[in-house]
C-alpha positions in Angstrom: -50.3 -10.5 22.2 -54.0 -9.8 22.8 -57.0 -11.2 24.7 -59.8 -13.2 23.2 -62.5 -11.0 24.8 -65.3 -13.0 23.3 -68.1 -12.7 25.9 -65.4 -11.4 28.3 -63.0 -14.3 27.8 -59.5 -13.4 29.2 -57.6 -16.1 27.6 -55.2 -15.2 24.9 -56.4 -14.7 21.3 -56.7 -17.9 19.3 -56.7 -20.1 22.4 -57.9 -23.6 22.2 -60.8 -25.1 24.3 -63.6 -23.3 26.1 -63.6 -19.6 26.9 -62.7 -18.5 30.4 -63.4 -15.1 31.9 -61.3 -15.8 35.0 -58.2 -17.9 34.0 -55.7 -18.6 36.8 -53.3 -19.7 34.0 -52.3 -16.0 33.8 -50.0 -16.8 36.7 -49.5 -20.5 36.0 -45.7 -20.0 36.0 -45.8 -19.3 39.7 -44.5 -21.9 42.1 -47.1 -23.7 44.2 -46.5 -21.5 47.4 -47.2 -18.3 45.4 -50.2 -19.8 43.7 -51.5 -20.7 47.1 -50.8 -17.1 48.3 -52.9 -15.7 45.5 -55.7 -18.3 46.0 -55.9 -17.4 49.7 -56.2 -13.7 48.9 -59.4 -14.5 47.1 -60.9 -16.1 50.2 -62.9 -14.4 52.9 -61.3 -15.0 56.3 -63.8 -13.7 58.9 -62.9 -12.6 62.5 -64.6 -15.0 64.9 -65.3 -17.5 62.1 -67.3 -20.6 63.2 -68.6 -19.2 66.5 -70.5 -16.5 64.6 -71.8 -18.9 61.9 -69.4 -17.6 59.3 -67.9 -19.7 56.5 -64.1 -19.6 56.7 -61.7 -19.7 53.8 -64.3 -19.7 51.0 -64.3 -17.5 47.9 -65.4 -13.9 48.4 -68.2 -14.1 45.8 -70.5 -15.9 48.3 -73.6 -15.3 50.3 -72.8 -12.8 53.1 -74.0 -12.5 56.7 -75.3 -9.0 57.6 -75.6 -8.3 61.4 -79.0 -6.9 62.2 -77.5 -3.8 63.8 -75.8 -3.1 60.4 -78.9 -3.8 58.3 -79.5 -1.1 55.7 -81.8 -1.8 52.7 -79.8 0.7 50.6 -76.7 -1.4 50.6 -78.3 -4.8 50.0 -77.9 -4.6 46.2 -74.1 -4.6 46.7 -74.2 -8.3 47.6 -74.9 -9.9 44.2 -74.4 -13.4 45.5 -77.1 -13.1 48.2 -77.3 -12.3 51.9 -78.8 -13.4 55.2 -79.4 -11.3 58.3 -78.0 -12.4 61.7 -80.3 -11.5 64.6 -79.5 -12.1 68.3 -82.3 -13.3 70.6 -82.0 -10.0 72.6 -82.6 -8.1 69.4 -85.6 -10.2 68.4 -87.6 -10.9 71.6 -89.2 -8.4 73.9 -89.7 -11.2 76.4 -89.7 -15.0 76.2 -91.9 -16.2 73.3 -92.8 -12.6 72.3 -91.1 -11.1 69.2 -90.7 -7.3 69.1 -93.4 -5.4 67.2 -91.1 -4.5 64.3 -90.8 -8.2 63.4 -94.6 -8.8 63.5 -95.8 -6.2 61.0 -97.0 -7.4 57.6 -94.1 -7.7 55.1 -91.5 -7.0 57.8 -88.1 -6.4 56.1 -86.4 -8.8 58.4 -88.1 -12.2 58.7 -86.6 -15.2 60.6 -86.5 -18.2 58.4 -87.0 -16.2 55.3 -84.1 -13.7 55.0 -82.7 -13.9 58.5 -81.7 -16.4 61.3 -81.4 -16.2 65.1 -77.9 -16.9 66.5 -77.6 -18.2 70.0 -74.1 -17.6 71.4 -74.8 -18.3 75.1 -76.7 -20.7 77.2 -78.2 -17.8 79.1 -79.8 -16.5 75.9 -81.0 -19.9 74.9 -82.6 -20.6 78.3 -84.2 -17.2 78.9 -85.2 -16.4 75.3 -85.7 -19.9 73.7 -86.7 -20.5 70.1 -90.4 -20.4 69.3 -92.1 -23.8 69.4 -92.5 -24.1 65.6 -88.9 -23.1 64.9 -86.2 -25.6 63.7 -82.5 -25.5 63.5 -81.1 -24.2 60.2 -80.3 -26.8 57.6 -79.6 -27.3 53.9 -81.7 -29.1 51.3 -80.7 -30.1 47.8 -83.7 -31.4 45.7 -85.6 -31.9 49.0 -82.8 -34.0 50.5 -80.8 -32.8 53.6 -77.1 -32.2 52.8 -74.1 -31.1 54.9 -72.4 -28.6 52.6 -73.4 -25.7 50.4 -73.4 -26.2 46.6 -75.3 -25.0 43.6 -79.0 -25.4 44.1 -78.8 -25.8 47.8 -81.4 -23.9 49.8 -81.5 -22.9 53.5 -84.2 -24.2 55.9 -85.0 -23.5 59.5 -84.8 -20.5 61.8 -81.9 -20.6 64.3 -78.2 -21.5 64.8 -76.6 -22.8 68.0 -73.0 -21.8 68.8 -73.0 -22.5 72.6 -69.8 -22.7 74.6 -69.4 -24.9 77.7 -70.9 -23.2 80.7 -71.3 -24.8 84.1 -73.1 -28.1 83.6 -74.1 -27.1 80.0 -71.9 -28.8 77.4 -70.7 -27.2 74.2 -73.4 -27.4 71.6 -73.2 -26.4 67.9 -76.0 -27.0 65.5 -76.7 -25.6 62.0 -74.3 -25.1 59.1 -72.3 -21.9 58.4 -74.5 -19.2 57.0 -72.3 -17.0 54.9 -69.1 -14.9 54.8 -68.2 -11.7 56.6 -70.1 -9.1 54.5 -67.3 -6.5 54.4 -65.0 -9.0 52.7 -67.3 -9.6 49.8 -66.4 -9.1 46.2 -68.2 -10.3 43.1 -66.4 -12.9 40.9 -65.0 -10.3 38.4 -63.7 -8.0 41.1 -62.2 -10.8 43.1 -60.4 -12.2 40.0 -59.0 -8.8 38.9 -57.8 -8.2 42.5 -55.9 -11.5 42.4 -54.4 -10.4 39.1 -53.1 -7.2 40.7 -51.7 -9.1 43.6 -49.9 -11.6 41.3 -48.3 -8.7 39.4 -47.1 -7.1 42.7 -45.5 -10.4 43.6 -43.6 -10.3 40.3 -42.5 -6.7 41.1 -41.2 -7.5 44.6 -37.4 -7.2 45.2 -35.5 -10.4 44.2 -38.6 -11.9 42.6 -37.8 -15.1 40.6 -40.3 -14.1 37.9 -39.8 -11.9 34.8 -42.0 -9.7 32.7 -41.6 -12.1 29.8 -43.3 -14.8 31.8 -46.1 -12.4 32.8 -47.2 -11.2 29.4 -50.7 -12.8 29.7 -51.2 -11.3 33.1 -50.0 -7.9 31.9 -52.4 -8.0 29.0 -55.3 -8.7 31.4 -54.3 -5.7 33.6 -53.9 -3.4 30.7 -57.2 -4.4 29.2 -58.9 -3.7 32.5 -57.0 -0.3 32.9 -55.2 -1.6 36.0 -51.6 -1.4 35.0 -51.1 2.1 36.2 -47.6 2.6 37.7 -48.4 6.2 38.7 -51.4 5.1 40.7 -49.4 2.2 42.3 -46.8 4.8 43.4 -49.4 7.3 44.6 -51.2 4.7 46.8 -47.9 3.3 48.1 -48.4 -0.1 46.7 -45.2 0.4 44.8 -42.1 2.6 45.2 -39.5 3.0 42.4 -41.3 0.3 40.4 -40.9 -2.2 43.2 -43.7 -3.5 45.4 -43.8 -1.7 48.8 -45.8 -1.8 52.0 -48.5 1.0 51.7 -48.1 2.0 55.3 -44.3 2.0 56.1 -43.3 2.3 52.4 -40.4 -0.2 52.8 -39.7 -2.2 49.6 -41.0 -5.7 49.9 -38.6 -8.5 49.3 -39.8 -11.7 47.7 -38.9 -14.0 50.6 -41.1 -11.9 52.9 -44.2 -13.4 51.3 -43.3 -16.8 52.8 -41.0 -16.1 55.8 -42.6 -16.3 59.3 -43.4 -12.9 60.9 -41.2 -11.7 63.7 -41.7 -8.7 66.0 -38.1 -8.0 66.8 -37.9 -5.0 64.4 -41.1 -3.4 65.8 -40.6 -0.7 68.5 -44.1 -1.0 69.8 -44.0 -4.8 70.0 -40.4 -5.1 71.2 -41.3 -7.5 74.1 -43.1 -9.9 71.8 -41.1 -13.1 71.4 -39.9 -14.4 68.0 -42.3 -16.8 66.3 -41.3 -20.4 66.2 -41.5 -21.7 62.6 -44.6 -23.8 62.3 -46.3 -22.2 65.3 -48.1 -19.5 63.3 -49.4 -19.2 59.7 -48.7 -15.5 59.5 -46.0 -14.5 57.1 -44.1 -11.2 57.1 -46.2 -9.9 54.2 -49.9 -10.4 53.7 -52.9 -8.9 51.9 -53.2 -5.3 52.8 -56.3 -3.1 52.4 -55.6 0.6 51.8 -59.2 1.5 53.0 -60.9 -0.2 55.9 -63.5 -2.9 55.2 -66.9 -1.3 56.0 -70.5 -2.4 55.7 -71.8 0.5 53.7 -69.4 0.0 50.8 -67.3 -2.7 49.0 -63.7 -2.0 49.5 -62.0 -5.3 48.4 -61.2 -4.1 44.9 -58.1 -3.8 42.7 -57.5 -0.1 43.5 -57.7 -0.7 47.2 -55.3 -3.6 47.8 -51.7 -4.4 47.9 -49.2 -6.4 49.9 -48.1 -5.1 53.3 -46.3 -6.1 56.4 -48.4 -8.1 59.0 -47.1 -5.7 61.7 -48.2 -2.7 59.6 -51.6 -4.3 59.2 -51.8 -4.5 63.0 -50.8 -0.9 63.4 -53.3 0.3 60.8 -56.3 -1.7 62.0 -59.5 -0.3 60.8 -58.1 3.0 59.5 -57.6 4.3 56.0 -54.0 4.1 54.8 -53.6 7.6 53.4 -50.8 8.2 51.0 -48.5 11.2 51.0 -50.2 12.3 47.8 -53.7 12.3 49.5 -52.3 14.2 52.5 -50.6 16.9 50.4 -53.9 17.4 48.6 -55.6 18.0 52.0 -53.2 20.9 52.4 -52.5 20.7 56.1 -48.8 20.9 57.1 -47.6 19.8 60.5 -44.5 21.0 62.3 -42.7 21.9 65.5 -43.2 25.4 66.9 -40.0 27.0 68.2 -39.7 30.4 69.8 -38.5 32.1 66.6 -39.8 29.8 63.8 -41.9 26.8 62.8 -40.1 23.7 61.4 -42.6 21.8 59.2 -41.9 18.1 58.7 -45.0 16.6 57.0 -48.6 16.7 56.2 -51.6 15.7 58.4 -55.1 14.5 57.5 -58.2 16.6 58.0 -59.2 14.5 61.0 -55.7 14.9 62.5 -55.3 11.1 62.7 -52.7 10.4 60.1 -49.3 12.1 59.4 -46.6 11.4 56.8 -43.3 13.1 56.2 -42.0 13.5 52.6 -39.3 11.0 53.3 -41.7 8.2 54.4 -42.1 8.4 58.2 -45.6 7.7 59.3 -47.6 8.5 62.5 -51.1 7.2 63.3 -53.4 8.5 66.1 -54.2 5.6 68.4 -56.6 7.3 70.8 -59.1 10.1 70.8 -59.3 13.2 73.0 -61.1 12.7 76.3 -64.7 13.6 76.1 -66.4 16.2 78.4 -67.7 13.6 80.8 -64.2 12.2 81.3 -62.8 15.7 81.8 -65.4 16.4 84.4 -64.9 13.2 86.5 -64.4 14.2 90.1 -61.5 12.1 91.6 -62.4 9.8 94.4 -61.1 10.6 97.9 -59.8 7.7 99.9 
């Protein structure tokens, strides 16, 4: 069995019909719920979605929104499918009707209506720093005709977006279409596809999976061709343990049913008082997409080597931290232990920044707060 590889085609050799560089038929034997799981993993799901003008549940190879405070010309080439810069009124205006000097220079890198838009989130901002008289609400044009949704050939028009909540006598007001996806969740089409291939393979390798290697020969061929079928690397990153899919953080083997069963907090010590979820009241399953490295603006981290399946609870614990494997910690060379009067009992390895500890047997500790800074240490207590 081999791939066609004509112009990057990933269908099997001697296939019929057109070439296809990103065929989902590689996991066509999956049931519909698993196909849906893989499809959703290829979507961007931004925090704060609509209220920040993000597009929700659209493919990752899409135009991105870059917050003005994160703007860095050096990283713009990462976003192959385009970008637009979000600017708040307080960032743009020095006073009502007066843009700050940096936006008025010739060939300013950030230009409202060209590569940027103003986002109004509050009535206070809208009333105190209103749009300039010649500005219009953002819109979409296709061949000169206004349209409601983005599609091939559609261009953006206008200058600002309204996402205003109800406040006093002011009603909720939303004008202007979504502008793009959360930039840190971006991946180009090839990277997004190969990431889904890895995730499909890890579903197959879960405990009690209904799928077999024989069914997955096309998928395996794609992974091998891309150099991604690396069991040693899967084991080192924690995406697999003993050739079974595992949660990268807690290292527990993932059972197939956990991809679809509703998450519960009853087994979590830190969330012990959280009630059980009622079936149908949440969309969160026990196991979801898991990023081993945090999603950051200065780099693209949604890629095959940086993803796996992990517990929703472990995702909550990890937050925006790197999930360091025991292999990475051992390479850092810092052991951690308990100091007794007559000896030291080491029990694991700690990261260089002292924020992550693992034991050889799989126990994990994560720092959840920093040391108090000097100002806090020097606070003089109030006297009643």
